[in-house]
N, C-alpha and C positions, 0 to 999 in steps of 0.2 A: 576508522572504517569509512566514514563519510567526511570529506573535507571540501568545503566550498570556500574559494578565495576570490573576493572581489567580484562576485557574480552580478552582472548587469544584464537585464533583458528588456529589449525594446521591440515594439510591434508598430509597423507602419499601417495605418488605416486611412486610405485615401491620401490626402495631403497632410495628415496629422501623424506625428510620431508619439506613441504612448510609452512612457517609461514604467514598466510593470515591476521590475526589481532594480533597486538603486544602490548596488554595491553591498551584497550580502556576504558576510563571513560566518561560517558555521561549521562546527565539528560535532559529529554524533558517533559515539563509540558502540562497539559490539554489545548486544543484549541490553541496549537502552530501550525505554518505553516512553515515547515522545508524542506529545500533542502539538500540532501546528494549528494555531487558532487565530482567527481574525475575521472581520466583517467582509461581506461581499465587496470585491474590488480592492482588497487589501494587498493582494499579491500572493496569498497562500496557495491558490490553485496553480499559479505559474511556478511557484517554488516546488510544489508537489510534482508537476510535470517534468521539471528539471531533475529532481531527485530520482524519478522513475525512468529517466532517459527517454521520455516521450518528446522532449524538446531539448534544444541546445542553447547555451547562453550566447548573448551578443558579445559579452566581454567576460573575462575571468576564467577560472579553472574549477572543474569538478573532479575530484579524485575519489574513486570508489574502490575500496580494498586495494589501495596502492596503485591503481590504474587510472591514468588521466583520461576521462571520457570526453573531454571538451572538443577533441579533434577527431573523434572516431567517425567512420563512415556510417551510413544508414544500416548496412548489413551488420556491421560490428555492434552498433547500438542495439539492434534487434537481438543479437546473441546475448548481450549483457542483460537485456530485459528478460529473456527466456531463462537464464541461468541464475541471475543474481537477485531478481526482484519478483515478489509475488504480489499481485494487485487484487484488491477487494474494492468493488465499486458500490455506490448507493443503489444502483438499479440491477444488481446481480449479474447481468449480461450472460445468462445461461442460454444454451441452445435448446429451444422448446421441444424439439422432437427427439432429443437424446436423453438417455437416463442419467441419473446422478453419476453413476460410474463412468459413463461415456464422456460426460462433461468434464469430469476431473482428469480423465486420461488425456484429454485433448492437448494440453501444453507439451506433453511428452512425445507426441507424434513428431514434432519438429526436431527432436533430438535423435530421430531414427532409432529409437529404442525398440527392442523386440516386444511384440504384443503381450506376451506372458509377463514380462517385467513391468510393462506399463500397468497392466491390470493389478498386479500385486501392490505396486506403490500407490495406486488410486484407492484400492480397498483399505490399505493402511491409513491413508489420509482421511478417508471418510469415517473410519473407525475412530480416529483421533478426535474428530469433531462431534462424535456421538451419533453418527448416521450409518453405522455398520449394518443396520437392518433396513436401510432404505436404498440399497444399491440400484435396484431396478425401477425405482420410481422416477417419473418424469417431473419437470418443474411444476406443471399444473396439478400434480398430485401431492404437492408439498406445501406447507405453510410458508409464510414470508420468512420466519426465522429459520426454518429448515433450508429454504432456498439460499439464504445468506450463509448458512453453514456449508452448503455445497460449494459456494463461491470461495469460502475460506479454505476448504479442502483443496480446491483447484489451485489456489494461490500457494498452498504449502507443498503440493505434490512434488515439485521440482527441487525441494529443499533449498529455498532461496536464502540469501544473506539477510534480506530485508523483507518484511511484510508491510506493504504500504496500503493503507485503508483510507479511501476518500469518502467522507460522510457515510460510514458503513451502517449507521442506524437511521439514516434519513427517511427511509420508507417503512420503518417499523414502529409499532406501538411501544409504550414505555416499558412494559414488562419484557417484551421480546428484545428490546434494545439492551436492557440489563443483562439478559442471557448472553447476547453476543459479546458485550463488553466483558462479562465474566469469562467467556472463552478466550478473548484476547489476554486477559489477566493470566489465565492458566498457561497459554502459549508463551508469554513472556517469562513466567516462572520456570518453564522448561528450557529457557535459553534463547528463545526467538527474539530478534530485534524487531520492534514494532513501532511504526510511525502512523499516527492517526491524524487525518486532516478533518477538522470540525469547526463549526461556529458555536457549538453548544458547550457551555462551561461544565455541565454535569458529566458529559462524555470526557472532556479533557481532564476532569478530576480523577479518572481512573489511572492516568499516566503518571509516571514518576518525574517527568520534566515537561514543562509547558513553554513553548516558544510562541510569542505573540507577534504577529506581522501586521504592519499598518503602513500604508502609502509606500509599499515596496521595500520596507526596511524592517529589520528585527528591532522591536522597541522594548521587548522584555524577554528574558530567558531565566526561568526560575525552576527550582526543584520543589516538588510537592512533599513536604515533610510527613504528611499522613500516609504516603506511599513509599517512604524511604525504606530501604532494606533493613 
């Protein structure tokens, strides 16, 4: 499903060139539940951006569902993001003046989908995350955990190949964090491929596979026996 071959990423900062990823090879299969973990500056955020087609490698190939993304145009990458990848961010990124339903419908607008179909899919996604009774609530009328559930529903509404979550519990208390991770556990059990980027070992422990990144390299790739099928 995901194949990274010799991925190198460099950034030029003034007169300095920073090597963010130094030759990463990685395969992730369908319906895996993966944690990308590492300290700040390790390269995990750069790796997440590449997996999410938010950035392109300086060298190497990224193949997603059999398609080499490394040489796609910006418009083509945007189409891949819209159809293949559902994003969940630490800060929710909800539109404050729109209802939960309107927020979840938003990604489908770019597919030129009829309004009635967008509405149905958004209601189904919100129901799936336990918010079928909060359709008309705006973000300021929801708790932090509920706002993150709206964000998860928005990520799922387009039926993406990959759910990519970047520090999804970073703004939540421990109890709410556990609820959100239980939601990811359930989504994985239903067949969703989930990749969680985190620096917290207790969050990574929910996943079945942990990939540790340090100095732009994968230094550890382990299965979690406690989470094995």
